[in-house]
VMD Tcl script that draws the C-alpha trace (Angstrom):
set ca {
  {-20.14 -16.38 6.70}
  {-22.99 -16.06 4.81}
  {-23.34 -19.00 2.29}
  {-23.02 -16.08 -0.69}
  {-19.56 -14.87 1.07}
  {-17.64 -18.43 1.48}
  {-18.89 -19.22 -2.23}
  {-17.95 -15.95 -3.67}
  {-13.94 -16.95 -1.56}
  {-14.14 -20.45 -3.10}
  {-15.03 -18.94 -6.88}
  {-12.49 -16.04 -6.11}
  {-9.47 -18.42 -5.39}
  {-10.14 -20.47 -9.06}
  {-10.26 -17.29 -10.69}
  {-7.90 -14.87 -9.43}
  {-4.97 -15.34 -11.40}
  {-7.08 -14.76 -14.62}
  {-8.29 -11.65 -12.92}
  {-5.15 -9.98 -12.01}
  {-3.85 -10.84 -15.65}
  {-6.62 -8.82 -17.16}
  {-7.21 -5.01 -16.93}
  {-8.01 -3.94 -13.66}
  {-10.85 -1.78 -14.48}
  {-12.78 -4.07 -17.01}
  {-12.52 -6.68 -13.51}
  {-14.37 -4.10 -11.54}
  {-16.62 -3.60 -13.71}
  {-17.28 -7.20 -14.77}
  {-17.67 -7.82 -10.34}
  {-19.96 -5.17 -10.27}
  {-22.23 -6.94 -13.24}
  {-22.06 -10.08 -11.42}
  {-22.84 -8.80 -8.18}
  {-26.21 -6.65 -9.38}
  {-28.10 -9.56 -10.06}
  {-27.96 -10.75 -6.71}
  {-30.80 -11.12 -4.26}
  {-31.15 -8.09 -1.63}
  {-29.44 -8.56 1.52}
  {-32.15 -8.76 4.08}
  {-29.79 -9.52 7.45}
  {-26.41 -7.66 8.29}
  {-23.47 -9.72 10.14}
  {-23.93 -8.93 13.60}
  {-23.63 -8.93 17.60}
  {-23.56 -7.83 21.08}
  {-19.43 -7.58 20.59}
  {-19.82 -6.02 17.05}
  {-22.53 -3.67 16.97}
  {-21.21 0.30 17.33}
  {-23.89 2.86 18.05}
  {-22.20 6.47 15.94}
  {-23.28 9.89 14.93}
  {-27.10 8.62 15.82}
  {-26.81 5.76 13.29}
  {-26.46 2.11 14.30}
  {-23.83 -0.20 12.85}
  {-24.32 -3.72 13.13}
  {-20.78 -4.11 12.97}
  {-17.93 -1.57 12.55}
  {-16.53 -2.64 8.72}
  {-17.56 -1.02 5.93}
  {-17.45 -0.74 2.18}
  {-15.52 2.27 0.73}
  {-16.78 4.15 -1.29}
  {-15.03 3.62 -4.91}
  {-15.72 0.35 -5.37}
  {-20.05 0.81 -5.90}
  {-19.16 4.26 -7.42}
  {-22.92 4.07 -9.43}
  {-24.92 2.56 -5.99}
  {-25.06 -0.93 -8.33}
  {-24.71 -3.52 -6.16}
  {-24.98 -1.81 -2.54}
  {-28.16 -3.88 -1.78}
  {-25.99 -6.81 -1.94}
  {-22.52 -5.82 -0.33}
  {-23.94 -6.98 3.31}
  {-24.07 -10.26 2.43}
  {-20.23 -10.09 2.32}
  {-20.10 -9.00 5.91}
  {-20.32 -5.39 5.80}
  {-21.47 -3.42 8.82}
  {-22.51 -0.52 6.80}
  {-21.57 0.88 3.08}
  {-20.63 3.81 1.38}
  {-21.20 4.25 -2.45}
  {-20.25 7.14 -4.43}
  {-17.95 9.28 -5.11}
  {-20.95 10.96 -6.57}
  {-20.55 14.39 -8.42}
  {-23.68 16.78 -9.65}
  {-23.12 15.83 -13.27}
  {-22.04 12.29 -15.01}
  {-18.17 12.36 -15.58}
  {-15.97 9.93 -17.65}
  {-13.21 10.48 -15.47}
  {-9.15 10.63 -16.76}
  {-7.95 8.95 -19.71}
  {-7.40 5.33 -19.30}
  {-5.56 3.01 -18.12}
  {-6.29 4.72 -14.87}
  {-6.01 2.09 -12.38}
  {-3.16 -0.39 -11.50}
  {-2.56 -3.47 -9.67}
  {0.88 -3.69 -7.94}
  {0.45 -7.54 -6.74}
  {4.28 -8.01 -5.55}
  {2.80 -4.70 -3.70}
  {-0.51 -5.69 -2.48}
  {-1.31 -2.19 -3.79}
  {-3.38 0.00 -6.08}
  {-2.96 2.90 -7.85}
  {-5.72 4.68 -9.29}
  {-5.96 8.13 -11.43}
  {-9.80 7.53 -12.07}
  {-10.96 10.94 -11.44}
  {-14.56 10.42 -9.90}
  {-15.68 8.67 -13.16}
  {-19.80 8.38 -12.25}
  {-23.02 8.43 -13.49}
  {-24.01 11.32 -12.20}
  {-26.27 12.12 -8.60}
  {-29.23 11.50 -10.77}
  {-29.07 8.39 -11.55}
  {-27.52 7.07 -8.97}
  {-30.55 8.57 -7.02}
  {-32.93 6.33 -9.16}
  {-31.02 3.13 -7.91}
  {-31.08 4.33 -4.21}
  {-34.68 5.67 -3.81}
  {-35.59 2.07 -5.10}
  {-33.32 0.37 -2.67}
  {-34.52 2.35 0.08}
  {-37.95 1.31 -0.70}
  {-37.40 -1.83 0.44}
  {-34.68 -1.31 2.95}
  {-31.49 -1.81 3.28}
  {-30.30 -3.64 7.16}
  {-27.21 -1.79 7.40}
  {-26.43 2.19 7.37}
  {-25.75 3.65 3.58}
  {-23.42 6.75 3.12}
  {-23.00 8.27 0.09}
  {-20.19 10.23 -0.45}
  {-20.36 13.44 -2.73}
  {-17.97 15.31 -4.45}
  {-17.60 18.27 -7.34}
  {-17.10 17.93 -10.91}
  {-13.61 18.42 -12.72}
  {-15.18 21.38 -14.68}
  {-16.79 23.26 -12.50}
  {-16.73 26.48 -11.98}
  {-18.01 26.76 -8.45}
  {-16.78 23.50 -6.37}
  {-18.11 24.14 -2.98}
  {-21.90 24.88 -5.39}
  {-21.18 21.43 -6.48}
  {-20.90 20.29 -2.72}
  {-23.98 22.07 -1.99}
  {-25.88 20.37 -4.95}
  {-24.30 17.31 -3.80}
  {-26.46 17.57 -0.21}
  {-29.27 18.47 -1.63}
  {-29.68 16.07 -3.92}
  {-28.67 13.07 -2.06}
  {-28.83 14.14 1.89}
  {-32.54 12.77 1.67}
  {-31.23 9.68 0.32}
  {-28.41 8.35 2.61}
  {-27.68 7.80 6.00}
  {-25.09 9.51 6.46}
  {-23.14 11.74 3.72}
  {-19.60 11.88 2.94}
  {-18.30 15.06 1.50}
  {-14.97 14.06 -0.31}
  {-12.29 16.98 -0.79}
  {-9.08 14.15 -0.46}
  {-8.63 12.65 -3.79}
  {-5.37 13.62 -5.62}
  {-7.49 12.91 -9.05}
  {-9.38 15.70 -9.45}
  {-7.22 18.96 -9.67}
  {-7.14 21.26 -6.78}
  {-9.55 19.45 -4.62}
  {-7.03 19.05 -1.82}
  {-6.85 22.99 -1.91}
  {-10.01 22.62 0.07}
  {-8.93 20.84 2.81}
  {-7.50 24.49 3.36}
  {-8.93 26.28 6.51}
  {-10.96 29.21 5.35}
  {-11.89 26.89 1.96}
  {-13.56 24.58 4.19}
  {-15.07 26.03 6.66}
  {-16.66 28.00 3.82}
  {-17.53 24.11 1.66}
  {-19.46 23.20 5.34}
  {-21.52 26.17 5.45}
  {-22.52 25.55 2.07}
  {-23.43 21.74 3.20}
  {-24.96 22.40 6.03}
  {-27.11 25.55 4.09}
  {-28.28 22.43 1.63}
  {-29.49 20.06 4.38}
  {-33.04 18.96 4.14}
  {-35.35 21.03 6.38}
  {-35.73 19.33 9.50}
  {-34.17 16.32 8.70}
  {-30.19 16.96 8.53}
  {-27.90 14.00 7.99}
  {-24.84 13.28 8.99}
  {-21.71 14.83 7.43}
  {-18.51 12.88 7.54}
  {-15.39 14.36 6.08}
  {-12.48 12.14 4.10}
  {-9.77 13.87 4.57}
  {-6.05 12.82 2.40}
  {-3.45 11.08 4.90}
  {-1.01 13.48 3.24}
  {-1.38 16.09 6.02}
  {1.30 18.36 8.28}
  {0.57 18.79 11.51}
  {-0.47 21.73 10.98}
  {-3.18 20.88 8.47}
  {-4.10 18.63 11.13}
  {-5.18 20.92 13.74}
  {-7.18 23.00 11.65}
  {-9.17 20.14 10.37}
  {-10.10 19.21 13.93}
  {-10.61 23.21 14.94}
  {-12.83 23.28 11.76}
  {-15.09 19.55 12.49}
  {-15.54 21.30 15.95}
  {-16.83 24.54 15.18}
  {-18.69 23.16 11.93}
  {-20.48 20.28 14.03}
  {-19.20 17.22 11.62}
  {-20.34 14.06 12.72}
  {-16.24 12.37 12.14}
  {-13.69 12.75 10.36}
  {-12.61 9.61 8.21}
  {-8.93 8.84 7.81}
  {-7.93 8.58 5.07}
  {-8.11 8.02 1.09}
  {-4.91 6.99 -0.95}
  {-1.71 8.66 -0.80}
  {0.40 10.56 -3.31}
  {3.50 9.36 -1.37}
  {5.28 6.69 -2.77}
  {7.40 4.03 -0.74}
  {9.64 1.79 -2.34}
  {7.60 -0.05 -4.08}
  {8.82 -3.69 -5.87}
  {5.86 -3.65 -8.90}
  {6.45 -1.74 -11.79}
  {3.58 -0.08 -12.08}
  {5.00 1.66 -8.88}
  {6.13 4.98 -11.17}
  {2.04 5.53 -11.99}
  {0.57 8.72 -11.54}
  {-2.50 8.44 -8.49}
  {-3.43 7.54 -5.29}
  {-1.76 4.66 -3.82}
  {-4.05 1.94 -1.41}
  {-3.35 -1.06 -0.10}
  {-0.39 -2.53 2.20}
  {2.12 0.34 1.44}
  {-0.55 2.88 2.80}
  {-1.08 1.15 6.27}
  {1.51 2.43 8.96}
  {0.61 5.86 6.84}
  {-3.10 5.88 7.82}
  {-2.38 4.33 11.13}
  {-0.18 7.11 11.89}
  {-3.30 9.56 10.75}
  {-5.42 7.98 13.00}
  {-3.38 8.20 16.28}
  {-2.15 11.94 14.81}
  {-6.34 13.16 14.74}
  {-6.82 11.53 17.75}
  {-4.35 13.34 19.81}
  {-5.61 16.26 18.02}
  {-9.24 16.33 18.85}
  {-8.04 15.16 22.51}
  {-10.41 11.85 21.52}
  {-13.34 13.71 21.05}
  {-13.73 13.69 17.61}
  {-15.25 9.82 15.89}
  {-13.21 8.89 13.91}
  {-13.69 6.18 10.61}
  {-10.06 4.43 9.65}
  {-9.39 3.63 5.72}
  {-6.74 2.62 4.08}
  {-3.80 -0.17 4.21}
  {-6.30 -2.25 6.69}
  {-6.20 -6.18 5.19}
  {-6.70 -8.06 7.80}
  {-8.79 -8.26 11.73}
  {-5.54 -7.61 13.39}
  {-5.22 -4.01 11.15}
  {-8.18 -3.13 11.52}
  {-8.22 -4.04 15.66}
  {-4.86 -1.62 15.41}
  {-6.77 0.85 14.25}
  {-9.87 0.53 16.78}
  {-7.37 0.80 19.62}
  {-6.16 3.79 17.97}
  {-8.89 5.64 17.53}
  {-11.51 4.37 15.04}
  {-14.98 3.94 15.77}
  {-15.27 2.06 12.49}
  {-12.97 1.33 9.32}
  {-13.61 0.58 5.69}
  {-12.05 -1.23 3.27}
  {-11.68 -1.80 -0.48}
  {-7.94 -2.36 -2.10}
  {-7.30 -5.90 0.44}
  {-10.71 -7.46 -1.00}
  {-8.51 -7.49 -4.51}
  {-6.10 -9.72 -3.18}
  {-8.07 -11.47 -0.15}
  {-11.20 -11.90 -1.22}
  {-15.04 -10.70 -0.98}
  {-15.13 -12.65 2.18}
  {-13.00 -10.42 3.78}
  {-15.23 -7.99 5.40}
  {-17.01 -10.87 7.19}
  {-13.35 -12.38 8.63}
  {-12.81 -8.73 10.00}
  {-15.76 -9.07 11.97}
  {-15.23 -12.61 12.98}
  {-11.59 -12.00 13.76}
  {-11.90 -8.88 15.90}
  {-14.55 -10.44 17.81}
  {-11.79 -12.71 18.97}
  {-9.53 -9.50 19.19}
  {-11.83 -7.93 21.89}
  {-12.43 -11.31 23.80}
  {-8.68 -12.11 24.04}
  {-7.91 -8.16 25.34}
  {-10.91 -8.06 27.94}
  {-13.58 -5.56 26.42}
  {-17.16 -6.59 25.94}
  {-17.43 -5.10 23.09}
  {-15.63 -4.15 20.30}
  {-16.86 -0.04 20.68}
  {-15.30 -0.15 24.14}
  {-11.75 -0.80 22.70}
  {-11.61 2.39 20.75}
  {-8.84 4.70 21.70}
  {-7.73 2.31 24.58}
  {-4.04 2.39 22.50}
  {-4.03 6.04 21.88}
  {-3.68 7.81 25.46}
  {-6.33 10.04 25.26}
}
mol new
graphics top color blue
foreach p $ca { graphics top sphere $p radius 0.5 }
foreach p [lrange $ca 0 end-1] q [lrange $ca 1 end] { graphics top cylinder $p $q radius 0.2 }
display resetview
């Protein structure tokens, strides 16, 4: 682990009781304020065992930062210090929006989980674009993904995704089309086959001429088998580079926290089994031919390894850092090296899908 990651973990262990006693959103904003002045990372945590190629991109290691942590690209420059092999910012909408009323972020400490109903709060694509353009001028040692969404009050959400593509693709290594948030009413309807086809056609038409970027699709875990089959068929037909499985869930397993009944998307440990099963489902539905990225409930190297063995080429984390500290990505990456050696794989990428039967 880097000095910055180790120091941050040590500091977090000391202040965690105070952080957890404070409002979740306020604590998150304080974290971003603390990260923003850090120097730009110049190196990434990597090794021949960890390095992974996907969608024409080179990932120094397969552990990424999920969107939502750094919506407005304020801290992306610093995140490789903490062991991340790629960083995804957003969700960014064409126009700034406040999001849903507060409180809208809840820690479920007893469950090692989070419920949020943020509602795509962000400063808009134009403001983030200025920061990302500056970052691009100076370089980043890991791929940068930009997650795009639609404004809540938009009269034409497909047009919003086209606008986001035109504005952000020139700055991104890859784009993520996020139609899976439960906190923007009606957004998940874009996962329906006909709507998804129209959406991806609009995204493709808005790509930079001669310089199109890989497009990833982020889906919900709350899908039926027929939904998965339809999404896979559309992904192949429209040339999607990967599917991210998955966003937060609206399901409610038995939870111990007093916040367990709050509306919004549930993430963290209780999502782990559902999200793992969805990786298996997408792997099976695609015959192992559609690249997958796993997110949701990953809090250890063993859990990340399980997703990789199930069919994911990359993994993303966010909520688990609330409980495990900022050095979690580095610990997972180092742990994956050991697990690959334990199970007889020369590279982590060699293990993708080896437990799936396809």
